[in-house]
N, C-alpha and C positions, 0 to 999 in steps of 0.2 A: 499718694504720690504724686497723682493728677492734680490737687491744689498746690504743692510745692514747685510742678512746672510751671504753671501758672503765674508763682508768684516771682519766679526768675525771670520770666520774659517780661514781667512788666517792671522789677525793680531795673533788668538791664535796660531795656529802652528806655526808663527814667534817666540810666544814668549816663547813656548814651547821648541824651538832650540835653543834660547839664554838662558835656567835656569833662567827665569825671578821671581823678587821675590821683596817684599816690605823691608820698612825702618822698622826698631827697633822701638819700642812702643813710648820711652820715651828717653832722654838725658841717663838717670840713666843706661839704658841697653843696649846702643852702644857698638857694642865693638870697640876695638882700639888698635892699631898695636905700642906697646911699647914692647923694646927689653927685658928689663929683667922682669925676674919672678914677682918679689914683686912690679912692676909699675903697672901691666899691670890692677887695680882695679880703677885707675887713670883717673876719669871721672867726667864731668861736675854732679854738683849734684844739682837737680830741687830744688825747693821751694816750698812747700804744703801748704795748708791750713783748707784740710776739715776736717782731721784727727783731728785737735783740736784747730779749730778755728782760732788761730793765726798762722801766718806765720814761717813754719819749713824745715830743709832739709827733703828730703824726707828719706834719708838714717838713718836717727834719729829718724821718726817717730815711735813710736809704734805701730801707726795704718797702716796696707797695704792701702795705697793709689795708686791708677793709674792713671799716669799723658797721655793725649793724644793731642797733639800739632795741630795748625789749618793743619800745613804741611801734618801730617797723615792722616785729613778726606779727603784732596785735591786728595788722591789718588783715587777715586770715586766721584766727586764731583756732589754734591744735593742741592739742594736749604732751605733745612731744616734740622736743629739737629733730628728731629724725624728720618728722614731716613739716618743721617750720621751714627747714633751713634749703626746701626746693625753692624759695625766696628769693634764693642769691644764685646770679646768675654763672654758671660754670661750674654749680656743685648741684650734682644730682643723688637724690637720693633713691638706690634702686633697690628695686622686690628682688628678692633671689629666692624666694619659693612661692609656689601659687596655692599652698595649702595651710602651711604657717603662716607664712607673710611676715617672713624676717627679712632684712635687708640690709645693706652697707651704703655708703657715702662716696660718691664719685669727685674727684676734683677731676677738671680737665678731662675727663673720659678715662683716668685709670681707675683699676679696681679699688674696692675698701682699703685692704689690707695696704693702700699704698698712702690713706690718708691717716693720720694722726688727731686724733681728739684730746681736747686737754680741757683741765678745768682746771683754771683759776694758775694757769702752768704748768700743771701737774700731769703728767700721762697716766691717767685714769684708766681710761677708756681706750684698750688694747686687746690683740692678742682674740678670746672667748668671747668677752664684751663686745668688740666687733660685730659679731653675729646677734646677740640677745640684748646689748648692755644700750643700745642706740635710743629706742622706744623708753626706753625707761629714766631718761632725764629731761623731766619735765620744765615744761617752758620758766615757772611760775620762780627758778632759782636764776633765771638771766636777767644781768644787769644789760651786760650787751655779748655780745661775739663777735671777737676779730679772726679776720680769714688769709691766710698768706698761700698763695696760689703759687706751687713748683718747689721743688723740693729745699728741704730746710736742716738736714741731715747734721751740718757744720754747727748747729747749737742744740737740734732735739735727739741726733742717732738713729736708727733703726725707726721704722715706719713713717719716715718722715716724706717720702719721696715722693709723693704726687701734693703734697700739701699739708698745712696746718689750721685747725678749727678751734679756735681756742675760747673757752666759754666761761665767759669773767661773771661772778656769783655775787648777789646783792651784797654791798656792806653793810653789817648791822647795825654802824655806826650813823646811818644818814636811810635806813629802808623806812618804811611806813611803819606805826605803831600796828595797825590792823591792817593786812589785805586781804580780799576775798573773791574770789573768782568760780562761778559757777556753771556750766555749760551743757546743753545736750543738744542733741540733734532724732531727727525723724528716723532714725533706723535705731533709735533710745542707746545710742552713744551716752554713756554721762562721766563726765569729769568734773573733780574737785579738787580747786588749788584755797589754801588756808594760811594765813602765814600770820606769826606776830613778833614783834620785836619788843626785849625789855633791857633794863639795864640793872645792873649790877652795880653799883657805885658809879662812881665820875667818871672813869677809864675803862670801862668794860661795856660791852653791850653785846647782846647774843638775838639769832634770827632762828626761830623753829618754823618748818615748813611741813606742810602734811602734803601730799597730793595722791589723788584715787581716782582711777580710771577706771573704767565696768562698761562691758558689752559683751552682752549675754545673748543677744539674738541671731537662731539661726537662723539666716538668707541667704536662699538658692536663685537670684534673677535670671539667672544664664543657664539654669538646666540641665548640669550636669551633675548634681545628686552631691556636690561638696558644698561646704560652706563659700561665699564668695570674698569673707572677711573672717579671719582668726576671731573666737572668741577671748574677749580679755580680762583679766580680774586683777588690778597692778595698782601696790603701794609704794609709796615711796615716801621717805621724811627723813628730813635735813635738818641739821644744826648746827650754826656756823658763830663762832666768835670771833669780834675782831677788839683789839688793845689802842685803847691811846697812850702813847708813852710819850718819855723825855725826847726832844729835839725832833718830832716826830718820825720816831723808827716805828718801823711797821713790824706787827705782830697779830697771827692769825690761827685758828683752827676750827675742821667744820668735819663732821661726821655726815654719811649718809648711809641710809639701809633701804634696798630692794627688794621687793617680792612682787613676781611674777608667774601666773598660773594663765596660760594661753595654749588653746584647743584649735584645730582646725581638721575638716576630717569629711564625711561623708552624712548626709543631715541624719543618718540613722543613728551614728555613735551617741555613748556613751560612756560613763567611766571604767562603767563594766567590762567593756570591752580592750581596755588602755592593755597592750603589748598584744593583743590577738592578732590573729591572722583572719577572722570571720570578719570583720566589717573594721576598713579603714582609718583610723585616726591619726592626727600628731600630737601629743601632748607633751608640754614642756612645762617644769618649773623650775626658776629660779631665784636663789638667793645670792643677794649681792650687798657687802660691806666694805664702805670707801673709808678712809681717812686720809685728810690732807689739812698742809699749813706751811707758814713759814718763819720766818725769826731774823730779825735783822739785830746782829750783836751791839752789845752795849759798848760800845768804844770808838774812839774819834773817826777809824778805817770804816769805810763802808763795804762791811762782809753779810752774806743772808746766805742763810741756809732755808733751802727746802726741801719737802718731806711727803711722803705719800706711802700709802697700803692699800691694796683692794685682795678682796678676796671672793670669789666667783665659783658658786657650786650650781651644778645645771642633772636635774635627772628628767631624760628624755626618752621616750617612744616616736619611733618614725611607721608607724603601721607594726609593724610586729618585733621592729630593729630597736634595740636601747643604745641609748648611749647617754652615758655617765660621764662626766669630767670635772673636775675639782683645778682652780686656777687660784694662785697667788702668785702676787706683785708687788714686790718694796722697792720704794725709788728714793732717794737721798742724793741732793745737790748741793754743794756749798760755792760760792762764787765771789769775788773779789771785786768790786767797782771803784776804781784811781780815774781820778782826773789830773792829767799833767798837760797843761798848757790846753793848747788846741787838741790833745790828744784824750779820749776817753776809753781806759782799758778796762777790758771784763776778762778774768783768769778763773777758770772754775773745773772743779771736779766734779762726777758723779758717778753712782753705785746704783745697778740696776740687776733685781736678781727676781729670775722667773721659774715657780715650781708648777708644773702641768702633768696632770695624769689623767686618763680616759681609759674608758675598756674598749679601745679600737687595737690593732696591730699598731698602729703610730707610737706605741706608749708600750711597746715588746723590745725584749732585750735581744740580742743577736740568736738566740737559737731560736726565738720564736713562742717560749714557753714564760718566762720568769717575768714577771712586769719591771718596767723599769721606766720610773717617773722623768720627766724632763727637768733637768737641775741647772739653770744657763744663767750664770752670772757675769755681768758685763762691766767693765772697770771703761771711763772714761776722764777724759780729759781736755777744756777748751780754751782756746784764748780768742778774742776780738779787740781791734783797734778800730773805735770811731773816730775819724781824722777831720775837724772841721774845717778844712783850708781857709774859707772866707765865706763869707756869706751867699755865693752863687756856688759852691762846690761841699759837697760832702764825701768822703772814700770811707769805705769797710773793707776792713781783713778780717778774716775769722779763718780757724783752723781748728779741727777737733779729731783727738785719737781716739778709738776704743780697741778695745781687746775682748775676745770671745774665746771659750776654753777651747768651740768647736772650729772656728774661722778665724782666730786667732788675730791680725794687726789688722785693722782698717781705719783709713786714711781720709778726711772730708775734710778740703780747702773749701774758702768760697770769697766773693769779691763782688762788692757794687758803689756804683757812683752815682751820686744825686746829685745834676745839675740845674739848679734854677735859676736862668740870667735877669728873671723879673718875677714879680709878684703871678703872673698869667700863666707862665709855663714851668711846666717842671718835667724831668727827662729822669728816670731812675735804669739803670742797667747792672744786671745782675748775673753773676756765673758761679758754679760750684759741680761740685758733686753728691751724691747721695749712693746710701746702700740699705742693704734691708733684708733682715735675720728671718726666717718665717716659719712658721708653725702650721704646717696645712690643715688638719683638723681639726684647729681653731678659727680659718680666717675662711674658708669656701662651703657656704652652707651646702652645698650639693653635695659636699664629700660625706655631710652627716645625715643626709633624708632616709639613703638606705635605698635610694631607689637606684642607685651606680655605686658601683665597688670602686674603691680607691687603688691607684697604683703608682707605686713612683720608681721609675725606673733605675735610679743612682741615688748617690750622694747629692744631695744638695749645696751648691757651694751658692754665698748671699749672691743675691743681686748687686750688680751697680750703675750709675748713671753719671752722665753729665750732662750738665744744662744752662742755658742761656735763658734770661729773662730780660724782656724791654718793655718798659711803662711809662708811658705820656700822659700827663695829666694836661687839657688846654680849659681855663676858665675864660670862655669867651662873651665879651661885654654884650648885651642885647638889650637896648635902650638902660634903664634904672636898675635892669638885674643884670644875673650870669647866667649863663648856659655852661655846666660842667660837665666837661666829655674827658673819661677816663678809659685808655686803651692800651692793650697790650698783646704781644705776642711771646711766645714761648716756643723752644724748641729741645728734647728731652731724647738722648741717647742711652739706650741701656744694653749692658752686658749679662751675662749670665742670666738673662728674664726667665723665671719660673714660669711657666705658661702649663696649665689646664688644657688636654687634650682631647675633645667632646667627640668629637667626629670618629675617630679611629673604631669604637666601639660603642653602640649604644649603651650598654650597660656598663662601661668603668669611665673615669676619669683619669688618665695618666698623665702625669705630673711627673715633669722633667726640663732643666737648664735647657733654654733654647739655643739648639746650635745654629748660631745668628745674630741677629740681632732684633730690638725692637724700637721703634720711634712715638715719640708722642709730642706733637705739632700743630700749632693751631694759634689763633688769635679772639680776645676779645672787647665788645666795648657797650661800656654806660656811659648813657646819658640822661640827664636830668636836670628839672627846672621848673622854677617856680614862678607864674604868669601875675600880671596885675592884680586878678581877681583871684579869690581862692581856688587856684588848682592847680595842682602838682602832678609834677609825669616824670617817671623812670623807668626807662628803656634798655633792656640788655640782650647782649645778644654775640653769641661763641661759637666759633668756627673749630671743628677740631679734624685732625688726621692722625688715628691711631691705630697702630698695625705692628705685626712681625714678619722679618722674614727670614724665612730658613736657608741655613746651606742649600746650593744646588737648585734652587727654586726662584725661579724670575717672578711669581705671582705674588702678592702682599695677602696675608692673612689678618682682616679686619679685626681689630679688637671687641669682639661681644658688648653690648650695651654702652658705645660708646656714638650715639648721632652725630653724624657731621656737623647737623644746624641745631641747634636751641638758643631756647632765650627766655627773658621773662619781660613784665609788663605788670607795672602797677601807677595806678590810677586813684587819688582822692580831688574830692570836693568839696569844703567846708560851708556850709551853710550858716547862717546866724544861729544864735540861740545853742552851738554848744552840737549840731548836727554834722554828722558826716558821713561821704559815701566812699568805698574802698572796692573799686576793683582788679584784683589782680589775678594773676597766672602764668604759667607755664608754657610753651609749645615745646615739641621736638621730633625733628626730622627723624629719617628713617635710621633705627638701629639692627647692627645685626641681631640674631638670637641664635641661641641654642638647638636648632632643629635636628632632628633623625633623620639617617638615610632613607631616603625614598619618600621625605616627610610631604605630607600633602599641604601642611602649613607654609605661608611665607614664611622665605629667609630671615627677610626685612620688614622690620614695623611699619605701620602707614604713618604719613604726618599727622598729629593729636596735640589736641592744647587741653590743659584742665584747667580750668577758669571757675574765680570765686568770687562772688559780690559779698557786701556786708554794708548794713546800713548802723551808724552808731549814735547816740544819744547822752553827754555827759550832762552832769550836773553839779552846781556849788556844792551842794552837803557831801561829795564824793563817790556818789554814786553814778552808774553808767551801765547801759543796757545796749545790746546789741543783740542783731540777727540777721541771717542770709542765706544764703544756698551754695552748696561746695558742688564740685565739678559740676555747673553750671551747662556746659554743651555736652553731658551724660556721656561721657568717653568710659569706655571699657575694653580689655583685648577679647578677640575672640580666640577661643580654644585654649586656653593657657593651659589646659593639663591634657594628656594626650591617654588616651582608653581608661577617662574615669569609670569605665564600669568595669572594670579587671585589676583591681589598685595591686593585688598581690600577685600578677605575672600568672594566673595558673593556666590563661589561655591562650599563651605569645605563640606556641606552637600550631596552632589551626589554621593548616591551610588554605581552608576553604572562608573560613570570614577574617583571618590575620595573615593574607598572602605575606609582605612585608615584614611580618615577626615584629610590629610595633611592642614596645616596651612602654608600662607606665610610666611617665614622665613629670615630675613637678617645676624645672625649670625655665620651658618658655615664657610663663608669663612676665611682664614690665611693664607691668602698671597696675595700679590697684582695683579690683574690682568691685569698688562699692561705686554704685550709679549715681546720680543725681538727689541730693541731701539736704535740708532745710537743717538749718542750725538757730540756737536761741540761748543767751547769756545775761548774766547780770555780773558785774564787777562792784566791788565797795574796795574805797583805800580811806583810811584814816592816818593822817600824818602827823 
């Protein structure tokens, strides 16, 4: 470990002396060297689909969409999307358990259930899989990731109140014939990505991808007798088919299987103690199957059908508490895209059916004895009109209607306006509403760990929100290049907000609709610039004010795990001979944490930064070698577990040694316990 530290210091000093920085976020924001001022804006315009379902150029989209390529995430190589997405400003992967290290993804400070994760536009990752499915999405599948911040329920329905992350997978028709990526770390984390593309005729191509991740070293550097990182064995197999059809009609189909064996707990735990109350351990077996695709009908009108299905089975123990759950989600959507003059209409219908069953009181019938799995069909219809008034003005009107058998009718309108007086300035304004229908037992990991009892106060109503979003893009001439400034401000008002009360009783989480209201507001800014020499810089900062206000109270209740200030930094310096250095990281300001009554631990986390550095060398033969250091500043939280020496709460009522009646609690940790570590990898691509 000492050698790794000195390597980190050496590389860090070398990078700073070379003014290292990172590439621009996307092609639209890349600086270009063009002699005439009016030509400076001529850059490659990416195509996005997340803001309006159909493909549209990013510059013409009235909805602000951020694009991140696979190359961007390779600046800090990680085995999964969950870890990689931390590089995006305003998006925070949040660990929710200090033992099994599960987490969710927060957008603009809102908890994971408010974030909708799409794969190729389909709602594959939802409910139960937001707890255990995110780390199982390997980076090797990614062509790019599109991020829309703010409610998008008028297009995507429930769960899209905080924002949308759309993972676009590789197209088999254009993928490399062979791709290999092998990586290991000084903590003995091993990641293998293999993919091959093959043709079955002139118009059909298939991509077969295998990801294997293994981490089996028990490490306890903070000496609390618990593993600092959960042990994992994970296999993901992905197969996608793309078809070339007449008149460029689209068609694709994909299948993915995921298996994960995850273990965290006391250092002396092994599988013989699974489910026992002698040695504490958390053991989770996950089996998951996904299928999704799209088909454009063979007719003159542009009609497209999309579909997805996922099956998620979980067999787990949290100490001696079992949690077994099965979820099946089927989704189908058909829409008609019709151009009429300056209007582009989209009209569609959707159907989503969720089956969910577990062994908790959450799926018991009213008598509290018989089992009553959740079977929740939701019918929806939506209409959207994008009106290109002229070259400077574009309006978008949208409306969605959903019907749920429990919550009945839900309406979601939205409005967007894009104004570009010239190529240097673009203003986007969005207004709309959102809604969310929840299943608490699938969405809050703290409810599953067994360390706290879940109490539901009443029949929960669907959450509703009203939001506004302002986005401004300014391309600033700087000599022969451009500085790209992207700034946003947002405000969301929540009613019926479902909140978990961690404070009233240290052994319970009490859920109820908020008797009051919730607010999420803030601003963010991204700045990127490529200098005349081979240095690229991208900096991002986000300010958040997320809180709830209860009826009859004057004080705000700050949102847990929502730092007021956070940001990202990415620096890349490219040397001759295809040598590059990347310095990447995130910083987080103080965030409120779930403390116990009379807790000796601080209620707010300190300001901290998670930094990484990488040196990479690519060769004309298709090989690339990379190495570096993660968590360069060696930051880890203090005391992430309460009473790790008494995980089964056998001595809670000891008046001498535990006068405050502290209980074992796993929810305080807010960042990874993995300290500074080195990594090394090799990649090969055969075109």
